[in-house]
N, C-alpha and C positions, 0 to 999 in steps of 0.2 A: 501464784501458784507456777511452780517453776517444773515443768515437766517433763524430762530428757524426746521422750517418743511426739510431745507437741510439739516442741523446738524440731524436731526433725522433720516430722512432716509439713511445716509452715515454710523452715529451709527448701523444700522439694516444689513447693507451690510455689512460691519467690521464684529460683531456679528455671522452672518449667514457662513462669509468665517473661522473664527476663528473656528469655528467648525467643518471645514475639511482640518483645517491646511494652509491654502489657497492655495488647491489644486484643480486646477480649472476645474479638470476633472471629481473630486469629487462634486462639487459646479454646474456644471453641470447638472452630473448625477441627484443630488437631486432637481433639479428645473425641471428636466424631469418628476421624478417621482412624483413629486407634482400638474404640472398639467395633467398628467394622472390620478391621485387620484379625481382632479379638473374633469374632463370631466365624469370620470366614476358615479359621483353622480348628473350628469344634468346638471354640469355648463358649462359657453360658455365663448370662448374668442372673443372678439370684434376684426375684423384687421383692420389695421391703414386703411384712407382713400387714394386714388388712390392722388396722387401728380397734384395740380393744371396743367389744358393743358396748354400749352405756357408761364409756369413759368421754369424756369430752377434752377437749384442749386445756381447758381451764382446771381440771382434774387435774392432766399430768401435769399444768402450772402448781399445782399444788404439791403432790408428791416432789417433785423437785427441788422444792421449796420446805418439804416434812409440814406440809399444815393440811395434810389430807382428813386429818380428825375433826378440820373445822367445814361447816357446812354453809353453803350460799344460801 
């Protein structure tokens, strides 16, 4: 799959990681610093929705792979 948006996101992620010599601790600290700045300027973060009641992770996998009609 060759998707321009995914390629762009991966390039941005690679460039960001390279700025920190691919040090995960440094990358994490930079992200947390950026989040704190965003919040200090009045920005908000949206929490992801709760999982749909009654649907398990394996149900999601079945949906993803087009096998929801199969019952386990």
